Structures are given as structure tokens and as C-alpha cells.
C-alpha positions as CSV (number, residue, x, y, z in Angstrom):
1,M,-11.7,-39.9,-4.2
2,T,-8.2,-38.9,-3.4
3,D,-7.9,-36.0,-0.7
4,P,-5.7,-33.2,-2.3
5,L,-4.1,-32.7,1.4
6,F,-2.9,-36.0,1.5
7,D,-1.6,-36.1,-2.0
8,L,1.7,-36.6,-2.5
9,T,2.2,-36.6,-6.4
10,G,5.5,-35.4,-7.5
11,R,7.1,-35.3,-4.3
12,R,10.6,-35.9,-4.1
13,T,11.4,-38.2,-1.6
14,L,14.2,-40.4,0.1
15,I,13.3,-43.0,2.7
16,T,16.2,-44.2,4.9
17,G,16.0,-47.9,5.9
18,A,13.4,-48.7,3.5
19,G,14.4,-52.5,3.0
20,G,12.8,-53.0,6.5
21,A,9.5,-54.2,7.1
22,I,8.5,-50.9,8.3
23,G,10.5,-48.8,5.9
24,S,9.0,-50.9,2.7
25,V,5.4,-50.6,4.1
26,L,5.8,-47.1,3.9
27,A,8.0,-46.7,0.9
28,S,5.0,-48.4,-0.8
29,A,2.1,-46.5,0.3
30,M,3.9,-43.1,-0.3
31,A,4.3,-44.3,-3.8
32,A,1.1,-45.2,-4.4
33,R,-0.2,-41.8,-3.3
34,G,2.1,-40.5,-6.2
35,A,5.4,-39.6,-4.5
36,H,8.9,-40.3,-6.7
37,I,11.0,-42.2,-4.1
38,V,14.3,-43.1,-3.6
39,V,14.5,-46.2,-1.5
40,H,17.6,-46.8,0.6
41,D,19.0,-49.7,2.7
42,I,22.6,-51.2,3.2
43,S,21.3,-53.6,1.2
44,A,21.2,-53.5,-2.5
45,D,19.1,-56.6,-2.8
46,R,16.6,-55.3,-0.8
47,V,16.3,-51.8,-2.3
48,D,16.0,-53.5,-5.9
49,T,13.6,-55.9,-5.1
50,L,11.4,-53.1,-3.2
51,C,11.6,-50.8,-6.3
52,Q,10.4,-53.5,-8.7
53,E,7.4,-54.1,-6.5
54,I,6.7,-50.6,-6.5
55,T,7.3,-49.7,-10.2
56,A,5.3,-53.0,-10.7
57,A,2.4,-51.6,-9.0
58,G,2.3,-48.2,-10.8
59,G,4.8,-46.3,-8.5
60,R,7.8,-44.3,-9.3
61,A,10.9,-45.6,-7.2
62,E,15.0,-45.4,-7.4
63,P,17.3,-47.9,-5.4
64,L,20.1,-46.6,-3.5
65,A,22.4,-48.7,-1.5
66,A,24.4,-47.1,1.0
67,D,26.1,-47.0,4.6
68,V,24.8,-44.4,6.6
69,A,26.9,-45.1,10.0
70,T,29.3,-41.8,9.3
71,A,28.3,-38.4,8.9
72,D,30.0,-38.3,5.5
73,G,27.7,-41.5,4.5
74,A,24.7,-39.8,5.5
75,T,25.5,-36.6,3.9
76,S,26.4,-38.3,0.6
77,L,23.4,-40.4,0.8
78,V,20.8,-37.3,0.8
79,Q,22.9,-35.3,-1.9
80,M,22.8,-38.5,-4.1
81,A,19.2,-39.0,-3.6
82,S,18.6,-35.3,-4.3
83,D,20.6,-35.5,-7.4
84,M,18.5,-38.6,-8.6
85,L,15.3,-37.1,-7.9
86,G,16.1,-33.3,-9.2
87,G,15.5,-32.2,-5.5
88,L,14.2,-33.4,-1.9
89,D,10.7,-32.4,-0.7
90,I,10.6,-35.4,1.7
91,L,12.9,-37.1,4.0
92,V,11.9,-40.3,6.2
93,N,14.6,-41.2,8.5
94,G,13.4,-44.8,9.1
95,A,17.3,-46.8,9.1
96,G,17.5,-48.0,12.4
97,I,19.8,-51.0,14.2
98,N,19.4,-52.5,17.9
99,R,21.7,-55.1,19.8
100,R,20.0,-56.5,22.8
101,K,22.3,-56.8,25.8
102,P,21.7,-56.1,29.6
103,I,23.6,-52.6,30.4
104,D,26.6,-54.7,31.9
105,D,27.4,-56.6,28.6
106,V,27.3,-53.7,26.0
107,S,30.5,-52.8,24.5
108,G,31.8,-49.6,23.2
109,E,31.5,-51.3,19.8
110,D,27.7,-52.0,20.5
111,F,27.2,-48.8,21.5
112,D,28.8,-46.9,18.6
113,A,27.2,-49.2,16.1
114,I,23.8,-48.3,17.6
115,V,24.3,-44.7,18.2
116,S,25.8,-44.1,14.4
117,V,22.7,-45.8,12.7
118,N,20.0,-44.5,15.0
119,L,20.9,-40.9,15.7
120,R,24.1,-39.9,14.2
121,A,22.3,-40.5,10.5
122,V,19.6,-39.0,11.4
123,Y,21.1,-35.8,12.7
124,F,23.7,-35.6,9.3
125,A,20.9,-36.9,7.2
126,S,18.5,-34.0,8.2
127,Q,21.6,-31.5,8.2
128,A,22.2,-32.3,4.2
129,A,18.5,-32.3,3.4
130,H,18.1,-28.7,5.2
131,P,19.9,-26.6,2.6
132,I,18.3,-28.7,-0.2
133,M,14.7,-28.2,1.1
134,R,15.2,-24.4,2.0
135,D,16.5,-23.7,-1.4
136,S,13.3,-25.2,-2.9
137,G,11.0,-23.4,-0.8
138,G,10.6,-25.9,2.2
139,G,9.7,-29.7,2.9
140,S,9.1,-32.3,5.7
141,I,11.2,-34.5,7.7
142,V,9.5,-37.5,9.5
143,N,11.7,-39.0,11.7
144,L,10.9,-42.7,13.3
145,S,11.6,-42.6,16.9
146,S,10.2,-45.0,19.3
147,L,7.9,-45.4,22.5
148,S,11.3,-46.4,23.9
149,A,12.2,-42.8,24.2
150,R,10.1,-42.7,27.1
151,F,9.0,-46.0,27.9
152,S,12.1,-48.7,27.7
153,F,12.3,-52.4,28.7
154,N,15.3,-54.5,29.7
155,T,18.1,-54.7,27.0
156,I,17.2,-51.9,25.3
157,S,19.0,-49.1,26.7
158,V,21.3,-47.6,24.0
159,Y,18.3,-48.2,21.4
160,S,16.1,-46.1,23.9
161,A,18.8,-43.6,24.4
162,T,19.1,-43.2,20.7
163,K,15.5,-42.7,20.1
164,A,15.1,-40.2,23.0
165,G,17.7,-38.5,21.2
166,V,15.8,-38.7,17.6
167,S,12.6,-37.3,19.7
168,S,14.9,-34.4,20.8
169,L,16.2,-33.4,17.7
170,T,13.1,-33.3,16.1
171,R,12.3,-30.3,18.1
172,S,15.6,-28.7,17.7
173,C,15.3,-28.9,13.9
174,S,11.8,-27.9,13.7
175,R,12.5,-24.8,15.7
176,E,15.7,-23.8,13.7
177,W,14.1,-24.6,10.5
178,A,10.6,-23.5,10.8
179,A,11.2,-20.0,9.2
180,D,12.9,-21.9,5.8
181,G,9.4,-23.7,5.3
182,I,10.9,-27.0,6.8
183,R,8.9,-29.1,9.1
184,V,10.3,-31.6,11.2
185,N,8.1,-34.0,13.1
186,A,8.4,-37.8,14.6
187,I,6.4,-40.9,15.3
188,E,6.9,-42.8,18.1
189,P,5.3,-46.3,18.0
190,F,5.1,-48.9,20.5
191,V,6.3,-52.2,19.9
192,I,5.3,-53.0,16.2
193,K,5.2,-56.7,15.0
194,T,8.0,-57.4,12.8
195,E,10.8,-59.6,12.7
196,F,13.2,-57.3,13.9
197,T,11.2,-57.0,17.0
198,K,10.5,-60.9,17.4
199,P,12.8,-61.1,20.1
200,L,10.7,-59.4,22.5
201,W,7.1,-60.7,21.4
202,G,8.4,-64.1,19.6
203,E,7.7,-66.5,22.9
204,D,4.2,-67.1,24.0
205,H,4.3,-65.4,27.3
206,R,5.5,-62.6,26.1
207,Q,3.1,-62.1,23.4
208,R,0.2,-62.6,26.2
209,W,1.9,-60.1,28.2
210,F,1.9,-57.3,25.5
211,D,-1.6,-58.5,24.4
212,H,-2.6,-57.9,28.3
213,I,-0.9,-54.5,28.9
214,T,-1.9,-52.9,25.7
215,P,-5.5,-51.7,25.7
216,A,-6.1,-52.5,22.1
217,G,-5.1,-55.7,23.0
218,R,-2.8,-56.6,20.5
219,L,0.5,-55.2,18.9
220,G,0.7,-52.7,15.8
221,T,1.5,-53.3,12.3
222,P,3.9,-51.6,10.3
223,E,0.5,-50.8,8.0
224,E,-0.9,-49.0,10.9
225,L,2.1,-46.5,10.8
226,I,0.9,-45.3,7.3
227,G,-1.6,-43.0,8.1
228,S,0.6,-41.0,10.6
229,V,3.3,-40.5,8.3
230,V,1.6,-39.7,5.0
231,F,-0.1,-37.1,7.1
232,L,3.3,-36.0,8.4
233,A,4.9,-35.7,5.1
234,S,1.8,-34.0,3.3
235,D,-0.3,-30.5,3.3
236,A,-2.6,-31.9,5.8
237,S,0.1,-31.3,8.3
238,S,0.8,-27.9,7.2
239,W,0.8,-26.1,10.6
240,V,2.2,-29.1,12.6
241,T,6.0,-29.2,13.5
242,G,8.2,-29.9,16.2
243,Q,5.7,-33.1,17.4
244,T,5.8,-36.6,18.0
245,I,2.7,-39.0,17.3
246,V,2.7,-41.6,19.8
247,I,1.1,-44.8,18.3
248,D,0.8,-47.2,21.2
249,G,-2.7,-49.0,21.1
250,G,-3.6,-46.8,24.2
251,L,-0.3,-48.1,26.2
252,T,0.6,-44.7,27.9
253,A,-3.4,-43.3,27.9
254,G,-3.3,-45.2,31.6
255,A,-3.9,-48.8,33.3
256,D,-6.4,-51.3,34.4
257,W,-6.7,-52.0,38.0
258,D,-7.0,-55.6,37.3
259,A,-4.7,-55.9,34.7
260,Y,-2.5,-58.6,36.1
261,R,-5.3,-60.6,38.1
262,D,-5.4,-63.6,35.9
263,M,-1.9,-63.6,34.8
């Protein structure tokens, strides 16, 4: 049985960064729940392959490769997706990059590149989606922030700053657009085990440390983000806006006095 509260049938959806490990899982999951999706990535090969997989599974998906690092690029992407879908009901801002360096080694080019994709693209894609959603009676924007917005590590200072910006922007957009029937929310996952995050967990001692400090005893998987994103995109969260859902295996709930005894 399908719960109608979580039904996305016919919802016109754009997912940015859908070629990545998390974005592709979310795209497939939302298509399986009936959404008609434009899957975006900077790589045409990635979105073409993902669309073929979604279509083969019985879903509806259209590929759209574009660079969202500029304001014009992000704005154009949303307009093109809306043209392809005949409107826009759901926007998932999932595109993101990182360059892991100590603060003293970060160049101006590094800073600009990360900010452009992680924050500027979210800002201007959301801005472009607003009038489209408003004119059709409302919609839902879901931003992929990160627990690093509030819990940082070495070498990710710029990434953390952009994700803090995304979480703050989520609240600002929700407040300004609530009267237009547009809900804006975010998720803040802790480290999700993908190739993108492998520099953090790929060595045995780092994996042990993550497993040790996380109450659930392990890192999360992309599939474990599906429920929260579908909830925020669907009618199940019709009175939820301006919120961030922390998905962290219990990390921020507290600490264990004896956590480091045997390390």
C-alpha cells in the first residue's frame, strides 16, 4: 500500500547534482514514488546513464547537463527544467563540491569554486524556482546541507561555511516565501559513506574513529537519506518549513564518558 501523504505522482521535480552517489539514489527513489524528474549534473554521461536506469525501472526522468557555478547558470538550469516539465513542484538542491585543504593553504580560486557551487547555485536556483512555484500554487524546496554547518573537521573550512550558509538560507527563503505556498527545508547529514567522502573515512584508523564516536556505530548510507527527503518534498510535511533535519546516527545527541578508553 502506498501512503498518499508520501505520494509524489506527477510532481515535477528538479534534482541538481543528481549524478553523484546521493543525488542518484534520491532521484531513483523519488521517481519510484511517481515524480517526473529532471536529473541534473555537470556530466552528460552521468545524467544520461541515470535516466536510462530510472526509465528501465518504470520511472520518468529527463537528463540535463549544465554548469551551475554562476548565477546565470543556476537560473537557466531551473528555467530549462521547468520548460521540460511544464512547471516545477519540487526542487532538490543537491549539487556540491569540496577541496580539502588546511585553511592556510586555501587559495582564492579554491574558495570561489566551492562557494559558487555549494552556496551561490542554491541561492539562485531557489530564486529562479520561486516565481515558477508561486504562479502554480506552491511547491517544496529541499536543500542538501551538512552537519558540517555546525560540526566541522580539519581541512573543510570553506565547505563548512557554505553549508552553514545553506542552512541559514533555508530559513530566510522559508520565511519570505511561506505566503506563496512554498516550503523550504534542508537536511544536515553527518558523513555519508560515498566516494566523495572517502578521504575522510578511507583509512582504517579513521573508519574506526567514526564508528567509535557515532552512537549508531557506523557511518550512514545514501539510502538512509531517502525518507527525510521524500518527507520534506511530499504532502506529509505540509506544515513543515524553515527546518533542518539532522541525520547523524546520534552524534549530536550526546557523548559517552568511556568513548576513548580503548583507543
